[in-house]
MINU-178476 format. One record per residue: x, y, z of N, C-alpha, C, O in turn. Coordinates in steps of 0.02 Angstrom, whole numbers, padded with zeros to 5 digits, always signed. Each point is the difference from the previous one (the first is absolute). Example, Ala and Ser with C-alpha at 12.3 -4.5 7.8 and 13.67 -1.06 7.14 Angstrom:
BEGIN
+00660-00284+00390-00045+00059+00000+00045+00060+00000+00052-00001+00033;-00070+00054-00069+00042+00059+00003-00039+00055+00037+00025+00055+00008;
//
This chain:
BEGIN
-05075+00238-02185+00067-00015+00025-00005-00040+00065+00036-00049+00009;-00080+00070+00036-00008-00036+00064-00030-00069-00012+00019-00048+00034;-00065+00043-00082-00029-00065-00016+00053-00048-00028+00001-00059+00017;+00042+00085-00059+00054-00042-00028+00047-00024+00056+00021-00058-00001;-00004+00101+00047+00043-00019+00056-00034-00053+00044+00033-00046+00023;-00098+00054-00012-00037-00049+00040-00003-00068-00035+00004-00052+00032;-00010+00053-00099+00000-00063-00038+00067-00035+00007+00002-00060+00010;+00051+00097-00017+00067-00030+00007+00011-00028+00070+00028-00054+00008;-00049+00091+00042+00008-00023+00069-00042-00063+00013+00024-00047+00031;-00085+00047-00055-00042-00059+00008+00026-00061-00036-00003-00055+00026;+00028+00065-00086+00028-00056-00038+00063-00027+00035+00012-00060+00002;+00028+00104+00024+00059-00021+00037-00017-00039+00062+00032-00050+00015;-00083+00073+00020-00021-00037+00060-00032-00067-00017+00005-00047+00038;-00037+00043-00096-00032-00063-00020+00052-00053-00017-00015-00060+00004;+00075+00081-00022+00052-00049-00017+00036-00028+00061+00045-00041-00008;-00063+00063+00067+00030-00029+00061-00014-00075+00004+00039-00038+00027;-00096+00018-00055-00017-00071-00001+00050-00043-00038+00006-00060+00013;+00031+00090-00059+00051-00037-00037+00057-00021+00045+00027-00055-00008;-00009+00097+00056+00053-00019+00047-00023-00057+00045+00038-00047+00014;-00100+00049+00007-00027-00054+00041-00003-00065-00038+00012-00054+00028;-00028+00057-00092-00002-00060-00041+00070-00029-00009+00009-00060-00001;+00040+00103-00006+00069-00024-00005+00022-00037+00062+00033-00052-00003;-00051+00079+00060+00016-00033+00064-00037-00066+00005+00028-00050+00023;-00091+00049-00044-00040-00061+00003+00027-00055-00045+00002-00058+00019;+00019+00076-00079+00028-00049-00046+00066-00028+00028+00013-00060-00005;+00028+00102+00034+00061-00024+00031-00014-00047+00058+00035-00049+00010;-00087+00064+00027-00020-00043+00056-00024-00068-00024+00016-00051+00029;-00055+00051-00083-00027-00063-00028+00058-00045-00021+00001-00059+00018;+00045+00085-00057+00054-00042-00026+00053-00016+00053+00032-00052-00004;-00023+00096+00052+00044-00016+00056-00028-00058+00041+00038-00044+00021;-00103+00044-00010-00032-00055+00035+00002-00064-00041+00007-00055+00028;-00012+00061-00094+00006-00059-00043+00069-00032+00007+00005-00061+00006;+00047+00101-00006+00068-00027+00007+00008-00034+00067+00030-00053+00004;-00055+00084+00049+00005-00031+00066-00039-00065+00003+00024-00049+00029;-00084+00048-00057-00041-00060+00001+00032-00057-00039-00001-00057+00023;+00028+00071-00081+00032-00052-00040+00063-00025+00034+00016-00060-00003;+00021+00105+00035+00062-00022+00034-00016-00043+00061+00041-00043+00018;-00098+00053+00013-00018-00041+00058-00030-00066-00020+00010-00051+00034;-00048+00050-00089-00032-00062-00022-00001-00003-00076-00049+00020-00031;+00102-00045+00001+00004+00000-00074-00053-00043-00034-00014+00010-00059;-00014-00057+00094-00050-00044-00031-00066+00037-00015-00041-00025-00038;+00031+00082+00068-00061+00039-00011+00010+00056-00052-00038+00048-00002;+00088-00054-00039+00018+00053-00046-00058+00018-00047-00013+00059-00011;-00020-00108-00018-00054+00013-00048-00058+00038+00033-00025+00048-00028;+00004-00071+00087-00056+00033+00034+00018+00070+00022-00040+00046-00005;+00102-00037+00030+00021+00066+00021+00007+00048-00060-00016+00059+00006;+00038-00085-00062+00007+00042-00059-00068+00024-00025-00007+00057-00020;-00042-00102+00021-00068+00021-00020-00027+00055+00045-00029+00049-00024;+00038-00058+00089-00024+00051+00047+00038+00065-00009-00030+00054+00006;+00095-00057-00020+00039+00061-00009-00021+00037-00064-00003+00061+00001;-00011-00098-00054-00022+00033-00062-00067+00033+00010-00012+00055-00026;-00033-00087+00063-00064+00031+00015+00009+00063+00043-00031+00051-00013;+00074-00055+00063+00014+00058+00042+00032+00056-00040-00015+00059+00011;+00059-00076-00057+00031+00050-00043-00052+00035-00043+00000+00061-00007;-00045-00101-00022-00050+00029-00045-00047+00047+00038-00017+00053-00025;-00004-00073+00084-00045+00043+00039+00035+00064+00023-00030+00054+00000;+00093-00060+00019+00037+00059+00021+00013+00047-00058-00003+00061+00007;+00018-00090-00065+00012+00042-00059-00065+00034-00023+00003+00055-00028;-00059-00087+00040-00064+00031-00018-00011+00064+00041-00026+00049-00026;+00046-00050+00089-00005+00060+00041+00042+00057-00030-00021+00057-00001;+00081-00074-00022+00043+00050-00030-00031+00028-00064+00003+00060-00013;-00033-00103-00027-00031+00023-00062-00061+00044+00014-00011+00049-00035;-00027-00065+00087-00056+00042+00019+00024+00069+00023-00029+00051-00018;+00083-00050+00055+00028+00063+00024+00024+00043-00060-00012+00060-00002;+00045-00092-00045+00024+00036-00059-00059+00025-00042+00003+00054-00028;-00055-00094+00023-00060+00019-00038-00032+00062+00031-00021+00046-00035;+00016-00044+00101-00029+00057+00034+00042+00063-00012-00027+00054-00011;+00093-00062+00013+00043+00058-00014-00011+00026-00071-00003+00061-00010;-00002-00106-00038-00012+00023-00069-00069+00030-00008-00008+00048-00037;-00042-00075+00072-00066+00030-00003+00000+00071+00029-00032+00045-00027;+00067-00036+00081+00005+00067+00030+00033+00049-00049-00022+00057-00007;+00075-00080-00026+00036+00045-00045-00037+00015-00064-00001+00058-00021;-00030-00108-00010-00024+00010-00068-00076-00003-00009-00024+00015-00055;-00014-00032+00106-00072-00007-00010-00038+00065+00007-00053+00008-00030;+00079+00039+00067-00037+00061+00012+00031+00059-00034-00025+00056+00005;
//
């Protein structure tokens, strides 16, 4: 019973990274909008950088979710 409670607590704490990833993705696209509004001629370059930033930030969220699932179901 105590082990099960510890697994749930650990999995819940591991998902805190999902909130950080949400903030990071909002920051990436907010900066994209500001950059395009300041210099529309750089839209293609800014979009490429934003998609890369989105992918890297989303990878952090997926790693966090993977750790939570490993804690819950691997042991």
